[in-house]
C-alpha positions in Angstrom: 0.1 0.2 -0.1 3.0 2.3 0.6 3.8 2.3 -3.1 0.4 3.1 -4.1 0.3 6.1 -1.7 3.5 7.4 -2.7 2.9 7.1 -6.6 1.8 10.1 -8.5 -2.1 10.3 -8.2 -2.5 11.6 -11.8 -1.2 8.8 -13.9 -1.7 4.8 -14.0 0.5 2.6 -16.0 -1.0 1.4 -19.2 0.1 -2.2 -20.4 3.1 -2.5 -22.3 2.8 -2.0 -26.0 3.2 -5.4 -27.8 5.4 -5.5 -31.0 3.9 -4.9 -34.1 3.6 -7.7 -36.7 2.7 -5.5 -39.8 6.1 -6.9 -41.6 6.6 -7.3 -45.4 6.1 -10.9 -45.0 2.7 -10.3 -43.1 1.6 -8.0 -45.8 2.5 -10.5 -48.6 0.8 -13.4 -47.2 -2.4 -11.4 -46.7 -2.3 -9.7 -50.2 -1.6 -13.0 -51.7 -4.7 -14.5 -49.8 -6.8 -11.5 -51.0 -5.7 -12.1 -54.7 -6.4 -15.8 -54.6 -9.9 -15.1 -53.1 -10.5 -12.4 -55.7 -9.6 -14.9 -58.5 -12.1 -17.6 -57.1 -14.6 -14.8 -57.0 -14.1 -13.8 -60.6 -14.4 -17.6 -61.6 -17.7 -18.1 -59.5 -19.3 -14.9 -60.9 -18.5 -16.2 -64.6 -19.6 -19.8 -63.8 -22.9 -18.5 -62.6 -24.6 -17.6 -65.9 -23.7 -20.8 -67.1 -25.0 -22.8 -64.1 -28.2 -21.2 -63.9 -31.0 -23.2 -65.7 -32.7 -21.5 -68.8 -31.5 -19.6 -71.7 -30.8 -15.8 -70.8 -31.1 -14.7 -74.3 -34.6 -16.2 -74.6 -35.5 -14.6 -71.4 -34.3 -11.2 -72.8 -35.8 -11.4 -76.2 -38.9 -13.1 -75.2 -40.3 -16.6 -75.8 -41.8 -15.6 -79.3 -38.4 -14.2 -80.6 -37.4 -15.9 -84.0 -34.7 -18.5 -83.7 -32.6 -16.5 -86.2 -32.7 -13.4 -83.9 -31.7 -15.5 -80.8 -28.8 -17.2 -82.8 -27.6 -13.7 -84.1 -27.6 -12.3 -80.7 -25.8 -15.2 -79.3 -22.9 -15.1 -81.8 -23.0 -11.1 -81.1 -22.2 -11.8 -77.5 -19.7 -14.5 -78.1 -21.8 -17.2 -76.5 -21.0 -19.6 -79.1 -17.4 -19.6 -78.2 -15.7 -22.3 -76.0 -15.9 -21.8 -72.1 -12.2 -21.0 -72.1 -12.5 -18.3 -74.7 -15.6 -16.8 -72.9 -13.8 -16.7 -69.6 -10.5 -14.9 -71.1 -13.0 -12.2 -72.6 -14.8 -11.9 -69.2 -11.5 -11.4 -67.4 -10.4 -8.9 -69.8 -13.6 -7.0 -69.7 -13.7 -6.9 -65.9 -10.1 -5.7 -65.7 -11.0 -3.0 -68.3 -14.1 -1.9 -66.4 -16.6 -3.2 -69.1 -19.0 -5.2 -67.3 -21.5 -5.6 -69.9 -25.0 -4.1 -70.6 -28.2 -4.9 -68.9 -30.5 -7.1 -70.9 -33.5 -4.9 -70.3 -32.4 -1.3 -69.7 -29.6 -1.6 -72.2 -27.7 0.7 -69.8 -24.0 0.0 -69.2 -23.5 -2.0 -65.9 -20.7 0.1 -64.9 -23.1 3.1 -65.1 -25.8 1.3 -63.0 -22.9 0.6 -60.3 -21.5 4.0 -60.4 -25.2 5.7 -59.9 -26.1 3.3 -57.0 -23.0 2.3 -55.1 -22.4 5.8 -53.5 -25.9 5.6 -51.9 -25.5 2.0 -50.6 -21.9 2.9 -49.1 -23.5 5.8 -47.3 -26.1 3.7 -45.7 -23.5 1.0 -44.7 -21.0 3.6 -43.4 -23.3 5.7 -41.4 -24.9 2.3 -40.0 -21.6 1.3 -38.8 -20.7 4.6 -37.2 -23.9 4.7 -35.3 -23.4 1.0 -34.1 -20.0 2.0 -32.9 -20.9 5.1 -31.3 -23.8 3.6 -29.4 -22.4 0.0 -28.9 -19.1 0.9 -27.3 -20.4 3.2 -24.3 -23.4 0.7 -23.7 -21.1 -2.4 -23.7 -18.6 -0.6 -21.3 -21.4 0.4 -19.2 -22.9 -3.1 -18.9 -19.4 -4.4 -18.1 -18.9 -1.9 -15.2 -22.4 -2.4 -13.9 -22.0 -6.3 -14.0 -18.3 -6.7 -12.9 -17.5 -9.5 -10.7 -21.0 -10.8 -10.5 -22.7 -7.6 -9.4 -26.4 -6.7 -10.5 -27.4 -10.1 -12.1 -30.5 -8.5 -13.3 -28.9 -5.9 -15.4 -26.6 -8.7 -16.8 -29.4 -10.8 -17.7 -31.3 -8.1 -19.3 -28.5 -7.0 -21.4 -27.6 -10.4 -22.7 -31.2 -11.4 -23.3 -32.0 -8.1 -25.3 -28.8 -7.8 -27.3 -29.2 -11.7 -28.2 -32.8 -11.1 -29.3 -31.7 -8.0 -31.3 -29.0 -9.8 -33.3 -31.2 -12.7 -34.2 -33.9 -10.4 -35.9 -33.1 -9.6 -39.7 -32.6 -6.2 -40.6 -35.4 -6.0 -43.1 -37.8 -7.0 -40.2 -36.4 -4.0 -38.5 -37.1 -2.1 -41.5 -40.7 -3.1 -42.1 -41.7 -2.3 -38.3 -39.7 1.0 -38.4 -41.8 2.0 -41.7 -45.0 0.9 -40.2 -44.8 2.6 -36.9 -42.8 6.0 -37.7 -43.5 6.6 -41.5 -46.8 5.1 -42.2 -48.4 5.3 -38.7 -47.1 8.3 -37.1 -46.1 10.0 -40.3 -42.9 11.5 -38.7 -40.4 10.4 -41.3 -40.3 9.9 -45.1 -41.5 6.3 -45.9 -39.2 5.9 -49.1 -36.6 7.5 -51.3 -33.7 9.7 -50.6 -35.2 13.1 -50.3 -32.9 14.5 -47.6 -31.3 14.0 -44.2 -34.5 12.7 -42.6 -34.8 9.9 -45.0 -31.4 8.3 -43.8 -32.9 7.8 -40.3 -35.1 4.7 -40.7 -32.8 2.7 -43.0 -29.6 3.5 -41.0 -31.7 2.6 -37.8 -33.0 -0.7 -39.3 -29.3 -1.6 -40.5 -27.6 -0.5 -37.3 -29.8 -2.3 -34.4 -28.2 -5.8 -34.8 -24.6 -4.6 -35.4 -25.0 -2.4 -32.2 -26.1 -5.2 -30.2 -23.2 -7.6 -31.5 -20.6 -4.8 -30.8 -22.0 -4.1 -27.4 -21.7 -7.7 -26.5 -18.1 -7.8 -27.5 -17.3 -4.5 -26.0 -18.7 -5.7 -22.6 -16.4 -8.9 -22.8 -13.4 -6.8 -23.6 -14.2 -4.2 -21.1 -14.5 -6.9 -18.2 -11.2 -8.4 -19.4 -9.4 -5.0 -19.0 -11.1 -4.3 -15.5 -9.2 -7.3 -14.2 -5.9 -6.2 -15.2 -3.3 -4.7 -12.8 -3.0 -1.4 -14.4 -6.9 -0.7 -13.7 -6.6 -2.0 -10.2 -3.8 0.4 -9.7 -6.0 3.2 -11.2 -8.9 2.1 -8.9 -6.5 2.3 -5.8 -5.4 6.0 -6.8 -9.2 7.0 -6.8 -9.1 8.7 -10.1 -12.0 10.5 -11.3 -14.5 8.3 -13.1 -14.0 10.1 -16.5 -10.2 9.6 -16.5 -10.6 6.1 -15.3 -12.9 4.9 -18.1 -12.2 7.2 -20.8 -8.5 7.9 -20.6 -7.3 4.4 -19.2 -9.9 2.0 -20.0 -11.4 3.0 -23.4 -8.3 2.9 -25.6 -7.3 -0.7 -24.4 -10.7 -1.9 -25.2 -11.1 -0.7 -28.7 -8.8 -2.9 -30.9 -11.1 -6.0 -30.9 -14.3 -3.8 -31.2 -13.2 -1.6 -34.0 -12.0 -4.6 -35.6 -15.4 -6.3 -35.3 -16.9 -2.8 -36.7 -14.7 -3.2 -39.7 -16.0 -6.6 -40.4 -19.5 -5.7 -39.9 -19.1 -2.9 -42.7 -18.6 -5.6 -45.2 -21.7 -7.4 -44.0 -23.7 -4.2 -43.9 -22.9 -3.3 -47.7 -24.3 -6.8 -48.6 -27.0 -6.9 -46.1 -28.4 -3.8 -47.1 -29.9 -5.2 -50.4 -33.4 -6.0 -48.8 -33.4 -3.0 -46.3 -33.1 -0.7 -49.5 -35.8 -2.6 -51.3 -37.9 -1.9 -48.0 -37.4 1.9 -48.1 -37.1 2.2 -52.0 -33.6 3.5 -51.4 -31.8 4.4 -54.8 -28.8 2.1 -54.0 -27.7 -1.2 -55.5 -30.3 -3.2 -53.5 -32.9 -2.6 -55.9 -31.0 -3.2 -58.9 -29.9 -6.4 -57.6 -33.2 -7.9 -56.8 -34.5 -6.7 -60.2 -31.8 -8.3 -61.9 -32.2 -11.6 -59.9 -36.1 -11.6 -60.6 -35.8 -10.5 -64.0 -32.8 -12.8 -64.9 -30.7 -9.9 -66.1 -27.7 -11.9 -66.0 -25.0 -9.2 -66.7 -26.3 -6.9 -63.8 -26.8 -9.9 -61.5 -23.1 -11.2 -62.4 -21.5 -7.6 -61.8 -23.3 -7.3 -58.5 -22.1 -10.6 -57.3 -18.5 -9.7 -58.1 -18.9 -6.2 -56.7 -20.2 -7.4 -53.4 -17.8 -10.0 -52.9 -14.7 -8.0 -53.7 -15.8 -5.2 -51.3 -16.1 -7.6 -48.5 -12.8 -9.1 -49.4 -11.0 -5.9 -49.7 -12.6 -4.6 -46.6 -11.5 -7.8 -44.5 -7.9 -7.2 -46.1 -7.8 -3.7 -44.7 -9.3 -4.9 -41.2 -6.3 -7.5 -41.2 -3.9 -4.9 -41.9 -5.3 -2.4 -39.3 -5.3 -5.2 -36.6 -1.7 -6.1 -37.6 -0.4 -2.6 -37.0 -2.4 -2.0 -33.8 -2.6 -5.2 -32.0 -0.6 -8.3 -33.2 -2.3 -10.6 -30.7 -5.9 -9.5 -30.8 -8.3 -11.1 -28.6 -11.1 -10.8 -31.0 -11.3 -14.6 -31.5 -11.2 -15.6 -27.9 -13.8 -12.8 -26.8 -16.1 -13.9 -29.5 -16.0 -17.3 -28.4 -16.3 -16.3 -24.7 -19.2 -14.4 -25.5 -21.0 -17.1 -27.6 
């Protein structure tokens, strides 16, 4: 106790910084993994159009189109070539940015993506930010309140509510929010992108489940840090609560939590498809569903390639950030403990 009394009351030792592992070998290994994954994705997106039953050209031209017209269009698109030749042409077009033309709107697929992708990314990024801003303080609060087995009721309520929130699909949240706040109370726009208020419902629908998931992880990370020596010393020095939690505790709980947030960003980009349809959001979601239902294969093919590439690239960037900040992240262990 003498050492604690004599030590300065304005600082508490932080855990020793661990050596970074973002070496050239680490970067090269993950870059190679990304390249292989992207190659598999390109092959899968090419194979899709050949594995789906039915004739896409017949779907495009209609069941009554003359056979001569169908054959001429097939030759024009190069569908009479061997699969190997078609694949080489497909790869060349992908790397040149030529993703084909919609069967129905005759609009270049690259233009469709350029129009809708910014709106989809806006929803995904805003939803991730909202989830992080709400979930991290919520998870830390729950950890402090229930530390060392205190307040069992709070712990039960927290785990039950967050578990239920994670289990409900985003589009169901969207439907409920639409019925209550737009159609029922008339407080918010029901559809479209008409201004800042139109972001509230879709962003809320997308962020509820990630908020619950990150809050659960933040609680586990915070509980682990509360049992460390530097936090016990900070408690013994009777530091102000804001300094104790904001200065000493928060930075050491963020690595795994922010990593999870980065991973969820990729999931939100793909998961926004149904939510965008609920709110008639002018992103890629509506075009993706239309392409699948109408069998507009060039658009559907490009969307699979785009969504997959975005998820892979985001995961790669998260790995790089994690390797830079925390070479021995407890993300996996914390997730297993929470589960």
